[in-house]
N, C-alpha and C positions, 0 to 999 in steps of 0.2 A: 656322346659331347657333342656341344654344339659347335666346337671350333674344329671338328672334324669334317664340317660342310665348308668347300671352298667352291665357291661358283666364278671367282671372277677373278684373274692374274695374270701378268706381262710377262712374254720370256722371249727370249733372245734367240733365234736359231742361224747355223751357219753352214752351209752345205761346203763339204770339200773340194781343194785346190785340183787341179788336176796334177800329173806328175811330169817331172821335166824329159824331152827325147835326150836320148844317150846318145853319147860320140865317140864311136866304139869302130876298129878295122877289124878286119877277117883276118885270124891269124889260122894257118894250118900247115902243116907240113907238107913240101912239095906242090904246095901253094903258094903263086907267086902274086905280088898286088892282091891279093884276093878283097880290096874293097871296103867301101864304108859297110857296117848293117847293123850300126844302132838302134837299137828299136823304139816306138814310141811308148811315148809317158800314160799312165793309166789315166781314167778318166775318174773324178772328184765324187763322191759320195751325195745321192741327195737328203732332203731331208722331206720323209714322208707323213703326213698325220692317218691314221686310221681308226676307225672308232672300234672300242671294246664296250662291247653289253655289259659286263659285268663291273665295269668303271659309276661311277652314280654321283661323283663328286671330284673335283680339281684337286685334289688334296695332294697328289703326288707332284704338283709344280711348286707346291706351297716353299720349300727349301730349296729346290733347285731350276733355277731360273737362266741356263744358260745350256742350248745343246748343239753340237757339232758334229757333222758327218767326217768317216775319212776322208785322209787326202788320197788322192788317186799315185802309185807309186812309182818310180823314175822308170826309164827305159833300161833297156840292158845290154850288153852286146849278142851276137846270133841273130839279132832280129828280134829278143825276145823285146814284147811290148809288157809295158807294166802292170801290175795288179789295178784292178776299179779299186777306188775308195768304199770301202762298205757303207751302204744307205744307213740311215738311222731312221726308224720308224718309231713316230712317236702316239702313244694310244691317249686319245681323249675319250668322253661318255657321249652315246651319241646323243646328240643335240646340242653341242658347242657349238659355238657361232667365232668365226676367226677374222678380228679386223684387223688391219692396220693401226697399230697402236699411237702413227702423228695423226692421221685425217678420222680415226674411227669410221672408216669406209668398209664393207665387208670383203673378205678375201673368199671366204667357203662358210658353207652350212655345212655341219657334218651328221647330218640327219638320214643321209640317204642309205651310208653306210660306205657309200665310195671313196677310195683312197683319194688322198689332194696333194701333190705334190707343192710342196711351199714356197720352196730353194732349188736350185738344180746344182750339181756340182760344175766344176769348170772343165773344159776338154784338157787333155794331154798334150802335150809338146810333141811336135814330129820328131824321131830320128834322123842322124846325119845318113841317112840311107835314102832319104826321101830328096837329099839335094847333089848327088852325085849325077855328073853330066858329063859329056866328050871331054868336054875342056877342062871340067871341075872334078877330078877324079878323085882327089883326097880331101872333102869337106867337113872342113875340124869345127863344125858349130850343128846347133841343131837347136829347136824351139822352145822357149819354156812352157808350163804348163798356164794354164790361165787362170785366176781365182774363181773359187765358190762366191754362188750369191750370197747375201745375208739379210736377216730381215728381222725385226720388233714388233711382236705381234700379240695384241690381246685375245686370251681365250675368255669368254666367254657364255655358261651354261645358262641353257634355258631350256626348262625339260618339256621331254616330249608328253602331254598330256592331253587328254581329248577334253575332261571339265576340271576347272579349277574354281575352288571353295574361295568365297572371299564373303568379307565381313568384320565389324569392330571385334578384339583380341575378349576370347572370354566367350563367347555366342553357342558356340558347340560344334564345331569344325572338324577338330579332331575327334571329337564323338562319334558324329556324322563317320567320317573314315572309318574308325573301326566300327563300327555296325556294319556299315556295306562290304568293306571287304577284307581279308586277312590282314591288312596294316595293323601296329602297334603304336600309334603314334602316345607321347605322354599325354595323361591328359591330367589335367588338376583347374584346383576353382581360383587360379589367380592370373593375374594378365598376363600374357607372355611365354606362356609353356610350351605354346609350337616354337621353337627357336631358328627352324630350318623346314625347309617346304620337304611332307611327306607324300610318295606316293603306293597306291593303293588301287590293283584291280578288282574291279566292279564287277561280278556276273549278274546277268542280264538275263539270258536264256542259253538252249543249247545251241552254242557254236555263235554266242555271241557275249561281249563285254566290253567293255572301256576303263581306261585309265582317267584315274581322280589323283587332283593333288589339293593337298592341306597346306595352304600359304597362312606362312605367318600372320596374325592380325593386323589389318591397318588402319591407322588414325586420322585424325584431323591434321594435315601438315602433311602426310607422309609423303606426297610426292615433293617437298621440299626438306624431305631427309630427318622427318618427324618419326619416332617408333622405328620399327624393323619394318614395316611393310617397303619402307623404300628402296632397301638393300633387296628385295623379293620380287618386289612387281613386275621382274622383267621375266618371273617362272609362268606365267598368264597370259602371256605375251602370244604363244602359243594354242593357248586351248581353245577350242570349238565352239564351247559352252562356258559360261558361268553360272554359278549355282550362288546366291548373293541370300546369304544367311542373317537374320535379324530376330535378334532377340525381342520378343513379345511379352516378356512376365514380367519386365520392370524391374525386375531383382538388381541391377543395375544404376535403376534411376535414371534411364535414360527416355528418351521420344523415341519409338521404333519409327514413326516417320521420318523424323529427322537424321538417325541414322543411317537409312535408305540413301536420303538426299547424300548427306555426307561421304558416304563409298562413291555415291557416284561419282559426286565434284573431282576425288581424290584418284579414279579412272581417268574421267576426260583431262584431268590436268596433268597425268604422267602420259598419256596417249589416246587421242582420240577413237583411233581406230579401235583400238582395246572397249573404249568406252560404249561401242556400238554395237559389240559381239552379243549375240543372242544371250539370252539372263531367264533366268527363271528364280524367283523372288519365293524364299522358306522364312516364313513366320514361324521360330524354331520355341520350343521351350514352352510348350501348350499347356502341358500337364499342370504347370504352376500355374494357369488362370484363374482358374477356378470358376466364379459367376461372373465374375468379369472381365468380357470378351470387349470392352471399348479400346484398348489397343490394338489388336489384332484387326477387328473388322474396321479401322480408319487406315490401318497399313494394308487392307485387300484392296479397298475402295482406290486408296492412292497410287497403286502399283498396278491394278487394274486399268484404272483409267488411263496409265500411259502404255499400255499394250502389252505389259507382261505376264505371265502365267502365277499363277498364285496358289503357294501348297501350304497346310497348316501341317507342324512335324512336333514328333519329342522324340530326339534321338536318341538319347540315355534311357527312354520306354520304349522304344521300337516303335512308334504309331507313326507312321504316314511316310516312312524310310522306302520301304518297297512300292509305293506308287512313284516317290520321287526318282526311282531309279526306272521302274520304268518309262515313265515321262522322260528321262534324259535318255534315254534308250533308243527311241522312237526318234526323238529331236534330231539325235547325231546320223541318224540315218540319212537323214534330208539332208544333212549339212557339210560342204565343204568338206576337203580331207585337209591334215595341220599343215598349216602355215610352214611354207620352205622359205626362209631369206634368200634373196637374191644377192647374186655380187655384184656391187657398185665399183669397187675397188679399181684405182686408174693408177699404173703405175706414173709415178711423177719423172718429168724429163729428168735425162740423165746429165751429170755435171761434164758435160763435153769441154767446156775450155776452148782452147781456139788451136792453128794451124801451127804457132808457134811452140807450143807445149808437146808436139808429137817429136818421139824422139828416135832418134837414128844412130844405127849401132852398124860397123864399116868391118866384116871380117874378110880377109881376102877377096874375092871378086862377090859376094855374097851380101848384102846392102838389107838389114831388118829394121822396118818402118814401122811403129808401134803410137797407141797414144787412143784415147776416148774419142775426140776430135773425128779421129782418123775413122774409127770402128763405126761412130755414128754417120758417118760419108758412106761405108762402104753397103751398110744393113739397107741406104735408100737410094743406092743402085742397084737396077734391072741388069746386069751384065750377059742378059741374052736377047739384050736388046741395043741395036745400033745405037742410037740415036742417046741412049742411054750413058753406052760406053764413053763417047764422045763429053756429055757432059763429066764423067768421071774424070777424065783428062783434063779438060779445062779448068775445073774447082782445084786437082792437084796445082796446075801450073799456075793459075791465080792464087793460091793462098803461099806463094811461095817456099814449098816441097820439093819440087825439080832443081830450084835456083840452089836449095839448098845440100841436094845432093851433086850438083855438079862442082858446088864451088868446094867440097869434101873430097873430088877427087872419082866419082863415078864414070866410067866406061860400057863404051855401048857393048852391048851384051853381056852385061854382069845382072846378077837376078837380083830383083826386087820384092820381098814378101813380105807383107801385108795381111797380117792375120791367115785366111782361108785363100789370101791370093794372091801366087806369086808370076811374074812377068818376067821377062828381059829387056834391060833400059835400050832405049833408041833416043838419040836425038831427033 
């Protein structure tokens, strides 16, 4: 059924949150003051996309649009760390392009088979075992886990085919595919018989073959949304070679030269790069010509003047199909490999707010300082460099964070925790 082919869908994915660290103290008979032994929280699960060669459409995503990985478990006593959240692996067909739904930029092309981590789980929080010092022997606090990343992703399937068949509806594309491969597309004498792309493996010679794609017929205005071609033109983006079928029999009452130029104009309107792809032009249904060869002679002269190779063929009568297959195989040996789309997605600048939005929490002699502004500042600091550390200290002073700490009663020697950075406060 046509509804079974889904090649474009938007989903939301979210990695798991990190588990909270535990506040616990060692309790054992005959062991006095066992000390803090709260374990760390587990890491949140990632969202990973993987290629499944048994999938041919994005049908699995039609009804389920939200995918969430497992959260990390909180830490426990006896220094037991929480279990990491379960990673969620999402299977997609080979050739699926992952795009950022907001900008449309490419995040990853699932063509090579390499897994892609789209969202990373949050780190687990530290348990109170990390905060024991000679002067703080009973820390009653721990760090919370960090949230996992989330993203809205547009999945776009672009078929991996070497040769793409293009042309008006009912010119014989499906018939050709059924003759030269073992594919069984629907064939009938009416427009838009092909409602979704069909793939077939075409045998050339011992150890040589290629994949051919039958794309639904393109009509004038397809690049602007007319007919079905607009929905499926993306599937010939990767094709290394185009085979342009033209009906030369006149059975549709159209002029073959005008048909040829119309289809090429639609390809140019959709993508100039696609229109410049190597192309073989085929005059099909030659068995219906009889003695009147005016149409095919005019088409041959027209396309050869533009530098295209031209073949006469009757797919239904199996005439000229072998020669076409051999020509396609020979050209593919000289053409570059299937296109892989390079990632161009640039993550947006995070909403960092201001230093006034930084949250400060006071627990005993421990001060927990957190906020997007501070997280960004820490990420921009090289703590292995003395000058960079001085700059970090100066930024904290200028932002007013040190003044806030002092107004809240911080004392010299108290511990200040800023994400992965812990230090003793000095005036």
